[in-house]
C-alpha positions in Angstrom: -80.9 -94.7 9.6 -77.2 -94.6 8.9 -75.2 -92.2 11.1 -72.3 -90.6 9.3 -69.7 -88.9 11.5 -69.0 -85.3 10.5 -65.6 -85.0 12.0 -62.6 -83.3 10.3 -61.3 -86.5 8.8 -64.7 -87.3 7.1 -64.9 -83.7 5.8 -61.3 -84.0 4.4 -62.3 -87.3 2.7 -65.4 -85.7 1.2 -63.3 -82.8 -0.2 -60.8 -85.2 -1.7 -63.6 -87.3 -3.3 -65.0 -84.1 -4.9 -61.5 -83.2 -6.2 -61.1 -86.8 -7.5 -64.5 -86.9 -9.3 -63.9 -83.4 -10.8 -60.5 -84.4 -12.1 -61.7 -87.9 -13.4 -64.5 -86.3 -15.3 -62.5 -83.5 -16.8 -59.5 -85.8 -17.4 -61.4 -88.4 -19.4 -63.4 -85.8 -21.2 -60.4 -83.8 -22.2 -58.5 -86.9 -23.4 -61.2 -88.4 -25.5 -63.6 -85.8 -26.8 -62.9 -82.6 -28.8 -66.5 -81.6 -28.1 -65.8 -81.9 -24.4 -62.7 -79.8 -24.9 -64.6 -77.1 -26.6 -67.3 -77.1 -24.0 -64.8 -77.0 -21.2 -62.9 -74.0 -22.8 -66.3 -72.3 -23.3 -67.3 -72.8 -19.7 -63.9 -71.5 -18.7 -64.8 -68.3 -20.7 -62.1 -68.9 -23.3 -61.8 -69.3 -27.0 -59.1 -71.2 -29.0 -58.1 -71.6 -32.6 -59.1 -75.3 -32.8 -56.1 -76.8 -34.7 -54.5 -80.1 -34.0 -51.8 -78.5 -31.8 -54.1 -77.2 -29.0 -56.3 -80.3 -29.2 -53.2 -82.5 -28.6 -52.0 -80.4 -25.7 -55.4 -80.3 -24.1 -55.4 -84.2 -24.3 -52.1 -84.1 -22.4 -53.7 -81.8 -19.8 -56.6 -84.3 -19.6 -54.2 -87.2 -18.8 -52.6 -85.1 -16.1 -56.0 -84.2 -14.7 -57.0 -87.9 -14.7 -53.9 -88.9 -12.8 -54.6 -86.1 -10.3 -58.1 -87.6 -9.9 -56.5 -90.9 -9.1 -54.2 -89.4 -6.5 -57.1 -87.5 -4.9 -59.1 -90.8 -4.8 -56.2 -92.7 -3.1 -55.8 -89.9 -0.5 -59.6 -89.9 0.1 -59.4 -93.6 1.1 -56.7 -93.0 3.8 -55.8 -89.3 4.2 -53.6 -90.1 7.2 -51.4 -92.4 5.1 -51.4 -90.3 2.0 -50.9 -86.9 3.5 -48.2 -86.0 1.0 -50.8 -86.1 -1.7 -52.9 -83.6 0.2 -49.9 -81.3 0.6 -49.2 -81.8 -3.1 -52.7 -80.6 -4.0 -52.4 -77.6 -1.7 -49.1 -76.7 -3.4 -50.5 -77.3 -6.9 -53.6 -75.1 -6.3 -51.3 -72.3 -4.9 -48.9 -72.6 -7.8 -51.7 -72.7 -10.3 -53.1 -69.4 -8.9 -49.7 -67.7 -8.8 -49.0 -68.6 -12.5 -52.5 -67.5 -13.4 -51.7 -64.0 -12.1 -48.0 -63.7 -12.9 -48.8 -64.7 -16.5 -52.2 -63.1 -16.7 -51.4 -61.2 -19.9 -50.8 -64.6 -21.6 -54.0 -66.1 -20.2 -56.0 -63.1 -21.4 -54.3 -63.1 -24.9 -54.0 -66.8 -25.7 -57.3 -68.0 -24.2 -59.3 -64.8 -24.4 -60.3 -65.2 -20.8 -61.7 -62.2 -19.0 -60.2 -60.8 -15.8 -63.4 -61.7 -14.0 -63.2 -65.4 -15.0 -59.5 -65.4 -14.0 -60.6 -64.1 -10.6 -63.4 -66.6 -10.3 -61.2 -69.5 -11.2 -58.5 -68.3 -8.8 -61.1 -68.1 -6.0 -62.3 -71.7 -6.8 -58.9 -73.2 -6.6 -57.7 -71.0 -3.8 -60.7 -72.0 -1.7 -59.8 -75.7 -2.3 -56.2 -75.0 -1.2 -57.4 -73.2 2.0 -60.0 -75.9 2.7 -57.6 -78.7 2.4 -55.1 -76.9 4.5 -57.6 -76.1 7.2 -59.1 -79.6 7.3 -55.6 -81.1 7.5 -54.8 -78.8 10.3 -58.0 -79.9 12.1 -57.2 -83.5 11.5 -53.7 -83.1 12.9 -55.1 -81.5 16.1 -57.6 -84.4 16.4 -54.7 -86.9 15.8 -52.7 -85.3 18.6 -55.7 -85.9 20.8 -56.0 -89.5 19.6 -59.5 -89.1 18.1 -58.8 -91.4 15.2 -57.3 -94.4 16.9 -60.2 -96.5 15.7 -59.9 -95.2 12.1 -56.2 -96.0 11.5 
């Protein structure tokens, strides 16, 4: 049987892999498939007028998501080396939530998203920001106690 250590560094890597896979899947899907775009917007609880303009902009969002997936994957390989990427994701998730609420009227009007879905989405990304921050804090404590000398 393979023994997998469940220390903070391994947990941080696992969260980063989840973020990477999520962004890879959504990034590719949003870039190449209008049907995927429609499904994603529907899962998000929104509706759009499907003209070439939003389709084009959603493809741009897809390319952005794909690159975020790549960054998360790189950070998952060596979080100690790529800590700036982890901090970037924490900031991104926080800013995303702030924008979601500062401009809530636009979100509700343009995408027809309910307040409940806005809250659920905020909780999802807020939880990821908190989890990344907490795990990085735990890793930094472990590093100060030289627990990862064999993993550098």
